[in-house]
C-alpha positions in Angstrom: 0.0 0.0 0.0 1.4 3.4 -1.0 1.8 5.9 1.8 0.3 9.3 1.1 3.1 11.9 0.4 2.2 15.6 0.8 3.5 18.1 -1.6 6.5 20.0 -0.3 5.0 23.4 -1.0 1.8 22.5 1.0 3.8 21.4 4.0 6.0 24.5 4.0 3.1 26.9 3.3 1.2 25.3 6.3 4.3 25.6 8.5 4.8 29.2 7.5 1.1 30.0 8.1 1.3 28.4 11.5 4.4 30.4 12.6 2.9 33.7 11.3 -0.4 33.0 12.9 1.3 32.4 16.3 3.7 35.3 15.8 2.3 37.9 13.4 4.0 40.9 15.1 7.5 41.7 16.3 10.9 40.1 15.6 10.6 36.3 15.5 13.4 33.7 15.5 12.8 30.2 14.2 15.4 27.3 14.5 15.6 24.5 12.0 17.6 21.8 13.7 18.6 18.3 12.5 21.5 15.9 12.2 24.1 16.7 9.6 22.8 15.6 6.2 19.2 16.0 7.1 18.7 18.9 4.8 18.4 21.9 7.2 19.9 24.4 4.7 17.5 23.5 1.9 14.5 23.2 4.3 15.3 26.7 5.8 15.6 28.2 2.3 12.3 26.7 1.2 10.5 27.8 4.4 11.8 31.3 3.9 10.4 31.3 0.3 7.0 30.3 1.7 7.2 33.1 4.3 8.2 35.6 1.5 5.2 34.7 -0.5 3.0 36.0 2.3 4.8 39.4 2.0 6.4 39.0 5.5 10.1 40.0 5.7 12.4 37.0 6.4 16.1 36.5 6.8 18.1 33.2 6.9 21.3 32.4 8.7 23.3 29.2 9.4 25.1 28.2 12.6 27.8 27.0 10.2 28.7 30.6 9.8 29.4 30.9 13.5 32.3 28.5 14.0 35.0 29.3 16.5 38.4 30.4 15.2 40.3 27.1 15.6 43.2 29.1 17.0 41.0 30.1 20.0 40.1 26.5 21.0 42.4 25.0 23.6 43.7 21.6 22.6 42.1 19.9 25.6 38.8 21.9 25.3 35.8 19.6 25.8 32.7 21.7 25.6 30.6 18.5 24.9 30.8 15.1 23.4 29.0 16.3 20.3 30.4 19.5 19.1 33.8 19.8 20.8 33.3 23.6 21.2 33.3 24.1 17.4 30.5 26.8 17.5 30.8 30.3 18.9 27.4 30.7 20.5 28.5 33.9 22.1 29.3 35.5 18.7 25.9 34.1 17.4 24.1 35.9 20.2 26.1 39.1 20.1 26.0 39.9 16.4 22.8 38.1 15.3 20.2 36.9 17.7 20.3 39.7 20.4 20.4 42.6 18.0 17.7 41.0 15.7 15.4 40.4 18.7 15.9 43.9 20.1 15.9 46.6 17.3 17.2 49.2 19.7 20.5 47.4 19.5 20.9 48.5 15.9 21.8 46.3 13.0 22.6 42.5 12.9 25.0 40.3 11.0 24.0 37.0 9.4 27.5 35.4 9.4 30.6 35.7 11.6 33.3 33.3 10.6 34.3 31.8 7.3 35.3 28.3 8.0 36.7 27.6 4.5 39.1 30.5 4.7 39.6 30.1 8.4 39.0 33.8 9.2 36.4 36.1 10.6 33.9 37.6 8.0 33.9 41.3 7.6 30.6 42.3 9.2 27.8 43.3 6.9 25.2 45.0 9.1 21.6 44.6 8.1 18.4 46.1 9.4 14.9 44.8 9.4 11.4 46.2 9.9 9.7 45.9 13.3 7.8 42.8 12.1 10.3 40.3 10.7 11.3 36.6 10.8 14.8 35.2 11.2 15.3 31.5 10.4 18.5 29.9 11.8 19.4 26.5 10.5 22.0 23.9 11.5 23.0 21.3 14.0 22.6 21.2 17.8 20.2 24.2 17.9 18.2 22.6 20.8 21.2 22.6 23.1 20.0 23.7 26.6 22.0 27.0 26.4 20.2 27.9 23.1 16.6 26.8 23.7 15.3 30.0 25.2 16.4 31.9 22.1 13.9 30.5 19.7 10.2 31.5 19.4 9.6 28.4 17.3 11.7 25.4 16.4 11.7 22.5 14.0 13.4 19.1 14.2 14.1 17.4 10.9 14.1 13.6 11.0 15.5 11.7 8.1 15.7 8.0 7.4 19.3 6.7 7.2 20.7 9.7 9.1 21.6 9.0 12.7 21.7 11.9 15.0 24.6 12.2 17.4 23.6 10.0 20.4 25.0 12.3 23.0 23.0 15.2 21.6 19.8 13.2 21.6 20.4 12.1 25.2 21.3 15.5 26.6 19.1 17.9 24.5 16.1 15.7 23.5 15.5 17.7 20.3 12.4 15.8 19.3 10.8 16.7 22.6 12.0 20.3 22.7 11.0 21.1 19.1 7.7 22.9 18.4 7.3 20.8 15.2 8.9 17.6 13.9 9.2 17.1 10.2 10.1 13.8 8.5 12.4 15.0 5.8 13.4 11.5 4.5 11.9 12.4 1.1 13.0 16.0 0.6 10.3 16.6 -2.1 7.6 15.2 0.2 8.3 16.2 3.8 5.7 15.2 6.4 4.7 16.7 9.7 4.8 14.0 12.4 4.0 14.1 16.1 6.2 12.8 18.9 3.4 10.7 20.4 2.9 8.8 17.1 6.5 8.1 16.3 
């Protein structure tokens, strides 16, 4: 028996509508979390396109653009078993999340460190209207120290991609997320619910 497969546009439009219904005013931050290879960049871009079609301003950033400078990591640094201190969450908050959330802080920056070139990125300061959405995608976004930063969060499941066990145990992203999406078939993502999985 063939399982029903919703159209990608329908799932993303419904998710965008839900987020905007819950948060129609103010600066809103949405996290798209999932294991490496689950398709968080593509999903975030597609969700942003759905939001744009409503006329609502939206920006997209990746936690991959907020790596630590490797020279600043002590050789015996052990922030956690699952990211080894690779991400600079302080920088993420200082130049992106906090100023985006609070317009009185001024502009915000969507990227802080170029991992390929192993150097900080020259800041490109942006502004946004009072009502705007920021989507941040990447891995480990349901870590305890980040959870309070998101108004809404999505966890992407994907067959054949195993999340880091230590992250699942410590952060329980499927429980912490506002929405769970089965992204095994990227052209036909499905909304699922934790109590039915």
